[in-house]
PDB file as gemmi writes it, atoms N, CA and C in Angstrom:
CRYST1    1.000    1.000    1.000  90.00  90.00  90.00 P 1                      
ATOM      1  N   MET A   1      28.279 152.302  64.752  1.00  0.00           N  
ATOM      2  CA  MET A   1      28.010 151.017  65.361  1.00  0.00           C  
ATOM      3  C   MET A   1      28.019 151.123  66.894  1.00  0.00           C  
ATOM      4  N   CYS A   2      28.954 151.890  67.411  1.00  0.00           N  
ATOM      5  CA  CYS A   2      29.089 152.034  68.856  1.00  0.00           C  
ATOM      6  C   CYS A   2      27.842 152.702  69.462  1.00  0.00           C  
ATOM      7  N   PHE A   3      27.251 153.647  68.749  1.00  0.00           N  
ATOM      8  CA  PHE A   3      26.045 154.312  69.221  1.00  0.00           C  
ATOM      9  C   PHE A   3      24.913 153.304  69.420  1.00  0.00           C  
ATOM     10  N   TYR A   4      24.741 152.399  68.459  1.00  0.00           N  
ATOM     11  CA  TYR A   4      23.668 151.418  68.538  1.00  0.00           C  
ATOM     12  C   TYR A   4      23.866 150.467  69.714  1.00  0.00           C  
ATOM     13  N   LEU A   5      25.096 150.064  69.968  1.00  0.00           N  
ATOM     14  CA  LEU A   5      25.364 149.190  71.108  1.00  0.00           C  
ATOM     15  C   LEU A   5      25.058 149.898  72.427  1.00  0.00           C  
ATOM     16  N   THR A   6      25.433 151.163  72.525  1.00  0.00           N  
ATOM     17  CA  THR A   6      25.163 151.931  73.738  1.00  0.00           C  
ATOM     18  C   THR A   6      23.662 152.083  73.956  1.00  0.00           C  
ATOM     19  N   ALA A   7      22.939 152.406  72.899  1.00  0.00           N  
ATOM     20  CA  ALA A   7      21.486 152.544  72.995  1.00  0.00           C  
ATOM     21  C   ALA A   7      20.845 151.216  73.382  1.00  0.00           C  
ATOM     22  N   PHE A   8      21.312 150.132  72.790  1.00  0.00           N  
ATOM     23  CA  PHE A   8      20.778 148.802  73.092  1.00  0.00           C  
ATOM     24  C   PHE A   8      21.009 148.446  74.555  1.00  0.00           C  
ATOM     25  N   ARG A   9      22.206 148.712  75.049  1.00  0.00           N  
ATOM     26  CA  ARG A   9      22.519 148.421  76.459  1.00  0.00           C  
ATOM     27  C   ARG A   9      21.645 149.238  77.401  1.00  0.00           C  
ATOM     28  N   THR A  10      21.401 150.485  77.051  1.00  0.00           N  
ATOM     29  CA  THR A  10      20.554 151.351  77.875  1.00  0.00           C  
ATOM     30  C   THR A  10      19.131 150.805  77.948  1.00  0.00           C  
ATOM     31  N   VAL A  11      18.603 150.381  76.812  1.00  0.00           N  
ATOM     32  CA  VAL A  11      17.255 149.807  76.775  1.00  0.00           C  
ATOM     33  C   VAL A  11      17.212 148.521  77.583  1.00  0.00           C  
ATOM     34  N   CYS A  12      18.208 147.674  77.432  1.00  0.00           N  
ATOM     35  CA  CYS A  12      18.241 146.409  78.174  1.00  0.00           C  
ATOM     36  C   CYS A  12      18.280 146.646  79.678  1.00  0.00           C  
ATOM     37  N   LYS A  13      19.090 147.611  80.120  1.00  0.00           N  
ATOM     38  CA  LYS A  13      19.161 147.911  81.552  1.00  0.00           C  
ATOM     39  C   LYS A  13      17.821 148.417  82.064  1.00  0.00           C  
ATOM     40  N   SER A  14      17.149 149.234  81.278  1.00  0.00           N  
ATOM     41  CA  SER A  14      15.844 149.763  81.662  1.00  0.00           C  
ATOM     42  C   SER A  14      14.829 148.639  81.820  1.00  0.00           C  
ATOM     43  N   VAL A  15      14.815 147.711  80.873  1.00  0.00           N  
ATOM     44  CA  VAL A  15      13.889 146.576  80.926  1.00  0.00           C  
ATOM     45  C   VAL A  15      14.204 145.698  82.127  1.00  0.00           C  
ATOM     46  N   GLN A  16      15.482 145.463  82.388  1.00  0.00           N  
ATOM     47  CA  GLN A  16      15.864 144.645  83.533  1.00  0.00           C  
ATOM     48  C   GLN A  16      15.419 145.291  84.841  1.00  0.00           C  
ATOM     49  N   MET A  17      15.549 146.603  84.960  1.00  0.00           N  
ATOM     50  CA  MET A  17      15.120 147.296  86.171  1.00  0.00           C  
ATOM     51  C   MET A  17      13.612 147.184  86.342  1.00  0.00           C  
ATOM     52  N   GLN A  18      12.856 147.297  85.252  1.00  0.00           N  
ATOM     53  CA  GLN A  18      11.405 147.175  85.332  1.00  0.00           C  
ATOM     54  C   GLN A  18      11.014 145.773  85.757  1.00  0.00           C  
ATOM     55  N   ARG A  19      11.672 144.776  85.204  1.00  0.00           N  
ATOM     56  CA  ARG A  19      11.364 143.387  85.562  1.00  0.00           C  
ATOM     57  C   ARG A  19      11.667 143.114  87.017  1.00  0.00           C  
ATOM     58  N   SER A  20      12.796 143.610  87.519  1.00  0.00           N  
ATOM     59  CA  SER A  20      13.136 143.348  88.911  1.00  0.00           C  
ATOM     60  C   SER A  20      12.135 144.005  89.852  1.00  0.00           C  
ATOM     61  N   THR A  21      11.608 145.169  89.502  1.00  0.00           N  
ATOM     62  CA  THR A  21      10.602 145.838  90.326  1.00  0.00           C  
ATOM     63  C   THR A  21       9.324 145.019  90.377  1.00  0.00           C  
ATOM     64  N   VAL A  22       8.884 144.512  89.231  1.00  0.00           N  
ATOM     65  CA  VAL A  22       7.678 143.695  89.173  1.00  0.00           C  
ATOM     66  C   VAL A  22       7.878 142.415  89.965  1.00  0.00           C  
ATOM     67  N   THR A  23       9.036 141.788  89.823  1.00  0.00           N  
ATOM     68  CA  THR A  23       9.322 140.554  90.546  1.00  0.00           C  
ATOM     69  C   THR A  23       9.306 140.800  92.049  1.00  0.00           C  
ATOM     70  N   THR A  24       9.877 141.904  92.490  1.00  0.00           N  
ATOM     71  CA  THR A  24       9.895 142.214  93.914  1.00  0.00           C  
ATOM     72  C   THR A  24       8.480 142.392  94.450  1.00  0.00           C  
ATOM     73  N   LYS A  25       7.637 143.115  93.730  1.00  0.00           N  
ATOM     74  CA  LYS A  25       6.256 143.308  94.170  1.00  0.00           C  
ATOM     75  C   LYS A  25       5.524 141.981  94.232  1.00  0.00           C  
ATOM     76  N   ARG A  26       5.715 141.153  93.219  1.00  0.00           N  
ATOM     77  CA  ARG A  26       5.053 139.858  93.181  1.00  0.00           C  
ATOM     78  C   ARG A  26       5.533 138.989  94.341  1.00  0.00           C  
ATOM     79  N   THR A  27       6.802 139.024  94.629  1.00  0.00           N  
ATOM     80  CA  THR A  27       7.362 138.230  95.708  1.00  0.00           C  
ATOM     81  C   THR A  27       6.804 138.683  97.053  1.00  0.00           C  
ATOM     82  N   GLN A  28       6.703 139.987  97.264  1.00  0.00           N  
ATOM     83  CA  GLN A  28       6.160 140.489  98.523  1.00  0.00           C  
ATOM     84  C   GLN A  28       4.706 140.079  98.690  1.00  0.00           C  
ATOM     85  N   THR A  29       3.928 140.161  97.620  1.00  0.00           N  
ATOM     86  CA  THR A  29       2.532 139.748  97.674  1.00  0.00           C  
ATOM     87  C   THR A  29       2.437 138.260  97.974  1.00  0.00           C  
ATOM     88  N   GLN A  30       3.288 137.471  97.331  1.00  0.00           N  
ATOM     89  CA  GLN A  30       3.280 136.031  97.561  1.00  0.00           C  
ATOM     90  C   GLN A  30       3.678 135.710  98.989  1.00  0.00           C  
ATOM     91  N   GLU A  31       4.661 136.421  99.507  1.00  0.00           N  
ATOM     92  CA  GLU A  31       5.065 136.197 100.896  1.00  0.00           C  
ATOM     93  C   GLU A  31       3.936 136.517 101.864  1.00  0.00           C  
ATOM     94  N   GLN A  32       3.189 137.573 101.588  1.00  0.00           N  
ATOM     95  CA  GLN A  32       2.045 137.932 102.432  1.00  0.00           C  
ATOM     96  C   GLN A  32       0.980 136.847 102.377  1.00  0.00           C  
ATOM     97  N   PHE A  33       0.710 136.327 101.176  1.00  0.00           N  
ATOM     98  CA  PHE A  33      -0.277 135.260 101.032  1.00  0.00           C  
ATOM     99  C   PHE A  33       0.169 134.031 101.812  1.00  0.00           C  
ATOM    100  N   ALA A  34       1.426 133.627 101.632  1.00  0.00           N  
ATOM    101  CA  ALA A  34       1.947 132.434 102.311  1.00  0.00           C  
ATOM    102  C   ALA A  34       1.871 132.606 103.824  1.00  0.00           C  
ATOM    103  N   ARG A  35       2.240 133.789 104.292  1.00  0.00           N  
ATOM    104  CA  ARG A  35       2.207 134.046 105.728  1.00  0.00           C  
ATOM    105  C   ARG A  35       0.786 133.972 106.273  1.00  0.00           C  
ATOM    106  N   SER A  36      -0.166 134.569 105.570  1.00  0.00           N  
ATOM    107  CA  SER A  36      -1.547 134.557 106.064  1.00  0.00           C  
ATOM    108  C   SER A  36      -2.140 133.158 106.037  1.00  0.00           C  
ATOM    109  N   VAL A  37      -1.786 132.362 105.030  1.00  0.00           N  
ATOM    110  CA  VAL A  37      -2.271 130.975 104.984  1.00  0.00           C  
ATOM    111  C   VAL A  37      -1.688 130.186 106.143  1.00  0.00           C  
ATOM    112  N   LYS A  38      -0.409 130.329 106.385  1.00  0.00           N  
ATOM    113  CA  LYS A  38       0.235 129.574 107.464  1.00  0.00           C  
ATOM    114  C   LYS A  38      -0.325 129.949 108.828  1.00  0.00           C  
ATOM    115  N   VAL A  39      -0.584 131.238 109.025  1.00  0.00           N  
ATOM    116  CA  VAL A  39      -1.190 131.684 110.290  1.00  0.00           C  
ATOM    117  C   VAL A  39      -2.588 131.082 110.438  1.00  0.00           C  
ATOM    118  N   ALA A  40      -3.377 131.122 109.358  1.00  0.00           N  
ATOM    119  CA  ALA A  40      -4.732 130.561 109.402  1.00  0.00           C  
ATOM    120  C   ALA A  40      -4.702 129.064 109.683  1.00  0.00           C  
ATOM    121  N   LEU A  41      -3.749 128.357 109.094  1.00  0.00           N  
ATOM    122  CA  LEU A  41      -3.636 126.913 109.346  1.00  0.00           C  
ATOM    123  C   LEU A  41      -3.276 126.638 110.802  1.00  0.00           C  
ATOM    124  N   ILE A  42      -2.356 127.412 111.336  1.00  0.00           N  
ATOM    125  CA  ILE A  42      -1.966 127.232 112.736  1.00  0.00           C  
ATOM    126  C   ILE A  42      -3.154 127.512 113.653  1.00  0.00           C  
ATOM    127  N   GLN A  43      -3.899 128.579 113.378  1.00  0.00           N  
ATOM    128  CA  GLN A  43      -5.060 128.916 114.199  1.00  0.00           C  
ATOM    129  C   GLN A  43      -6.107 127.813 114.171  1.00  0.00           C  
ATOM    130  N   ARG A  44      -6.231 127.133 113.055  1.00  0.00           N  
ATOM    131  CA  ARG A  44      -7.213 126.058 112.926  1.00  0.00           C  
ATOM    132  C   ARG A  44      -6.645 124.689 113.322  1.00  0.00           C  
ATOM    133  N   GLY A  45      -5.352 124.642 113.597  1.00  0.00           N  
ATOM    134  CA  GLY A  45      -4.714 123.377 113.944  1.00  0.00           C  
ATOM    135  C   GLY A  45      -4.666 122.415 112.764  1.00  0.00           C  
ATOM    136  N   MET A  46      -4.520 122.966 111.572  1.00  0.00           N  
ATOM    137  CA  MET A  46      -4.506 122.152 110.361  1.00  0.00           C  
ATOM    138  C   MET A  46      -3.107 122.111 109.756  1.00  0.00           C  
ATOM    139  N   SER A  47      -2.854 121.046 109.025  1.00  0.00           N  
ATOM    140  CA  SER A  47      -1.613 120.950 108.263  1.00  0.00           C  
ATOM    141  C   SER A  47      -1.934 121.165 106.786  1.00  0.00           C  
ATOM    142  N   ILE A  48      -0.895 121.287 105.979  1.00  0.00           N  
ATOM    143  CA  ILE A  48      -1.094 121.423 104.538  1.00  0.00           C  
ATOM    144  C   ILE A  48      -1.726 120.155 103.977  1.00  0.00           C  
ATOM    145  N   VAL A  49      -1.369 119.011 104.527  1.00  0.00           N  
ATOM    146  CA  VAL A  49      -1.957 117.740 104.082  1.00  0.00           C  
ATOM    147  C   VAL A  49      -3.463 117.741 104.331  1.00  0.00           C  
ATOM    148  N   GLU A  50      -3.875 118.175 105.521  1.00  0.00           N  
ATOM    149  CA  GLU A  50      -5.305 118.229 105.846  1.00  0.00           C  
ATOM    150  C   GLU A  50      -6.037 119.236 104.974  1.00  0.00           C  
ATOM    151  N   LEU A  51      -5.396 120.387 104.720  1.00  0.00           N  
ATOM    152  CA  LEU A  51      -5.991 121.380 103.831  1.00  0.00           C  
ATOM    153  C   LEU A  51      -6.172 120.803 102.435  1.00  0.00           C  
ATOM    154  N   ALA A  52      -5.164 120.112 101.952  1.00  0.00           N  
ATOM    155  CA  ALA A  52      -5.239 119.500 100.625  1.00  0.00           C  
ATOM    156  C   ALA A  52      -6.375 118.480 100.554  1.00  0.00           C  
ATOM    157  N   GLN A  53      -6.521 117.689 101.599  1.00  0.00           N  
ATOM    158  CA  GLN A  53      -7.606 116.700 101.625  1.00  0.00           C  
ATOM    159  C   GLN A  53      -8.962 117.389 101.611  1.00  0.00           C  
ATOM    160  N   GLU A  54      -9.115 118.445 102.366  1.00  0.00           N  
ATOM    161  CA  GLU A  54     -10.380 119.188 102.401  1.00  0.00           C  
ATOM    162  C   GLU A  54     -10.727 119.778 101.036  1.00  0.00           C  
ATOM    163  N   LEU A  55      -9.689 120.222 100.306  1.00  0.00           N  
ATOM    164  CA  LEU A  55      -9.912 120.833  98.999  1.00  0.00           C  
ATOM    165  C   LEU A  55      -9.959 119.813  97.868  1.00  0.00           C  
ATOM    166  N   GLY A  56      -9.617 118.562  98.179  1.00  0.00           N  
ATOM    167  CA  GLY A  56      -9.609 117.527  97.151  1.00  0.00           C  
ATOM    168  C   GLY A  56      -8.444 117.671  96.186  1.00  0.00           C  
ATOM    169  N   LEU A  57      -7.333 118.184  96.691  1.00  0.00           N  
ATOM    170  CA  LEU A  57      -6.147 118.401  95.868  1.00  0.00           C  
ATOM    171  C   LEU A  57      -4.963 117.653  96.472  1.00  0.00           C  
ATOM    172  N   SER A  58      -3.884 117.551  95.707  1.00  0.00           N  
ATOM    173  CA  SER A  58      -2.693 116.905  96.242  1.00  0.00           C  
ATOM    174  C   SER A  58      -1.951 117.862  97.168  1.00  0.00           C  
ATOM    175  N   ARG A  59      -1.195 117.298  98.079  1.00  0.00           N  
ATOM    176  CA  ARG A  59      -0.401 118.102  98.996  1.00  0.00           C  
ATOM    177  C   ARG A  59       0.589 118.960  98.225  1.00  0.00           C  
ATOM    178  N   ASN A  60       1.174 118.392  97.179  1.00  0.00           N  
ATOM    179  CA  ASN A  60       2.156 119.116  96.390  1.00  0.00           C  
ATOM    180  C   ASN A  60       1.548 120.346  95.715  1.00  0.00           C  
ATOM    181  N   THR A  61       0.356 120.198  95.149  1.00  0.00           N  
ATOM    182  CA  THR A  61      -0.315 121.324  94.492  1.00  0.00           C  
ATOM    183  C   THR A  61      -0.593 122.436  95.487  1.00  0.00           C  
ATOM    184  N   VAL A  62      -1.097 122.087  96.646  1.00  0.00           N  
ATOM    185  CA  VAL A  62      -1.407 123.093  97.670  1.00  0.00           C  
ATOM    186  C   VAL A  62      -0.131 123.763  98.160  1.00  0.00           C  
ATOM    187  N   SER A  63       0.899 122.984  98.390  1.00  0.00           N  
ATOM    188  CA  SER A  63       2.162 123.538  98.858  1.00  0.00           C  
ATOM    189  C   SER A  63       2.761 124.504  97.838  1.00  0.00           C  
ATOM    190  N   LEU A  64       2.742 124.121  96.572  1.00  0.00           N  
ATOM    191  CA  LEU A  64       3.258 125.003  95.520  1.00  0.00           C  
ATOM    192  C   LEU A  64       2.425 126.280  95.411  1.00  0.00           C  
ATOM    193  N   ALA A  65       1.129 126.154  95.533  1.00  0.00           N  
ATOM    194  CA  ALA A  65       0.261 127.336  95.459  1.00  0.00           C  
ATOM    195  C   ALA A  65       0.563 128.301  96.603  1.00  0.00           C  
ATOM    196  N   ILE A  66       0.808 127.763  97.776  1.00  0.00           N  
ATOM    197  CA  ILE A  66       1.080 128.601  98.942  1.00  0.00           C  
ATOM    198  C   ILE A  66       2.468 129.226  98.860  1.00  0.00           C  
ATOM    199  N   ASN A  67       3.458 128.419  98.556  1.00  0.00           N  
ATOM    200  CA  ASN A  67       4.846 128.872  98.681  1.00  0.00           C  
ATOM    201  C   ASN A  67       5.467 129.473  97.431  1.00  0.00           C  
ATOM    202  N   SER A  68       4.978 129.121  96.256  1.00  0.00           N  
ATOM    203  CA  SER A  68       5.650 129.613  95.049  1.00  0.00           C  
ATOM    204  C   SER A  68       4.786 130.549  94.211  1.00  0.00           C  
ATOM    205  N   GLY A  69       3.505 130.611  94.493  1.00  0.00           N  
ATOM    206  CA  GLY A  69       2.661 131.543  93.763  1.00  0.00           C  
ATOM    207  C   GLY A  69       2.097 131.030  92.458  1.00  0.00           C  
ATOM    208  N   ILE A  70       2.391 129.784  92.123  1.00  0.00           N  
ATOM    209  CA  ILE A  70       1.774 129.239  90.917  1.00  0.00           C  
ATOM    210  C   ILE A  70       0.432 128.638  91.296  1.00  0.00           C  
ATOM    211  N   TYR A  71      -0.348 128.316  90.306  1.00  0.00           N  
ATOM    212  CA  TYR A  71      -1.691 127.752  90.529  1.00  0.00           C  
ATOM    213  C   TYR A  71      -2.627 128.773  91.175  1.00  0.00           C  
ATOM    214  N   LYS A  72      -2.854 129.868  90.485  1.00  0.00           N  
ATOM    215  CA  LYS A  72      -3.742 130.921  91.006  1.00  0.00           C  
ATOM    216  C   LYS A  72      -5.138 130.403  91.368  1.00  0.00           C  
ATOM    217  N   PRO A  73      -5.741 129.510  90.560  1.00  0.00           N  
ATOM    218  CA  PRO A  73      -7.062 128.993  90.960  1.00  0.00           C  
ATOM    219  C   PRO A  73      -7.008 128.257  92.309  1.00  0.00           C  
ATOM    220  N   THR A  74      -5.903 127.562  92.553  1.00  0.00           N  
ATOM    221  CA  THR A  74      -5.751 126.868  93.831  1.00  0.00           C  
ATOM    222  C   THR A  74      -5.599 127.879  94.959  1.00  0.00           C  
ATOM    223  N   GLN A  75      -4.884 128.964  94.704  1.00  0.00           N  
ATOM    224  CA  GLN A  75      -4.767 130.015  95.718  1.00  0.00           C  
ATOM    225  C   GLN A  75      -6.140 130.585  96.051  1.00  0.00           C  
ATOM    226  N   ASN A  76      -6.968 130.750  95.042  1.00  0.00           N  
ATOM    227  CA  ASN A  76      -8.327 131.261  95.283  1.00  0.00           C  
ATOM    228  C   ASN A  76      -9.132 130.290  96.130  1.00  0.00           C  
ATOM    229  N   LYS A  77      -9.000 128.981  95.847  1.00  0.00           N  
ATOM    230  CA  LYS A  77      -9.707 127.970  96.654  1.00  0.00           C  
ATOM    231  C   LYS A  77      -9.235 128.003  98.099  1.00  0.00           C  
ATOM    232  N   ILE A  78      -7.937 128.135  98.285  1.00  0.00           N  
ATOM    233  CA  ILE A  78      -7.369 128.184  99.634  1.00  0.00           C  
ATOM    234  C   ILE A  78      -7.896 129.413 100.379  1.00  0.00           C  
ATOM    235  N   SER A  79      -7.859 130.552  99.704  1.00  0.00           N  
ATOM    236  CA  SER A  79      -8.351 131.795 100.325  1.00  0.00           C  
ATOM    237  C   SER A  79      -9.815 131.679 100.716  1.00  0.00           C  
ATOM    238  N   LYS A  80     -10.604 131.114  99.835  1.00  0.00           N  
ATOM    239  CA  LYS A  80     -12.040 130.961 100.110  1.00  0.00           C  
ATOM    240  C   LYS A  80     -12.265 130.000 101.267  1.00  0.00           C  
ATOM    241  N   PHE A  81     -11.564 128.871 101.259  1.00  0.00           N  
ATOM    242  CA  PHE A  81     -11.743 127.876 102.314  1.00  0.00           C  
ATOM    243  C   PHE A  81     -11.333 128.431 103.678  1.00  0.00           C  
ATOM    244  N   LEU A  82     -10.197 129.158 103.702  1.00  0.00           N  
ATOM    245  CA  LEU A  82      -9.703 129.688 104.988  1.00  0.00           C  
ATOM    246  C   LEU A  82     -10.305 131.045 105.342  1.00  0.00           C  
ATOM    247  N   LYS A  83     -11.170 131.546 104.434  1.00  0.00           N  
ATOM    248  CA  LYS A  83     -11.833 132.835 104.633  1.00  0.00           C  
ATOM    249  C   LYS A  83     -10.826 133.967 104.834  1.00  0.00           C  
ATOM    250  N   LEU A  84      -9.842 134.006 103.926  1.00  0.00           N  
ATOM    251  CA  LEU A  84      -8.851 135.084 103.945  1.00  0.00           C  
ATOM    252  C   LEU A  84      -9.394 136.252 103.149  1.00  0.00           C  
ATOM    253  N   SER A  85      -9.030 137.453 103.543  1.00  0.00           N  
ATOM    254  CA  SER A  85      -9.530 138.643 102.829  1.00  0.00           C  
ATOM    255  C   SER A  85      -8.731 138.932 101.583  1.00  0.00           C  
TER     256      SER A  85                                                      
END                                                                             
């Protein structure tokens, strides 16, 4: 019985390490996206509210797309509108 618990714990630790690596990469990518959007908005003298109005979306949706990484289609619209690479 003890062998199975040890093996199970080893597998769980391995999965947790893999998940944390993926989360870190995703977070760094999201931070880069948020930073580039904010820089582009500042350069254009726009606010998130104005960006949302231009895209025909709510301020909350745009803010969540920029800061939390959800709403990938909205992120694509933002990138296209601001001409981000």
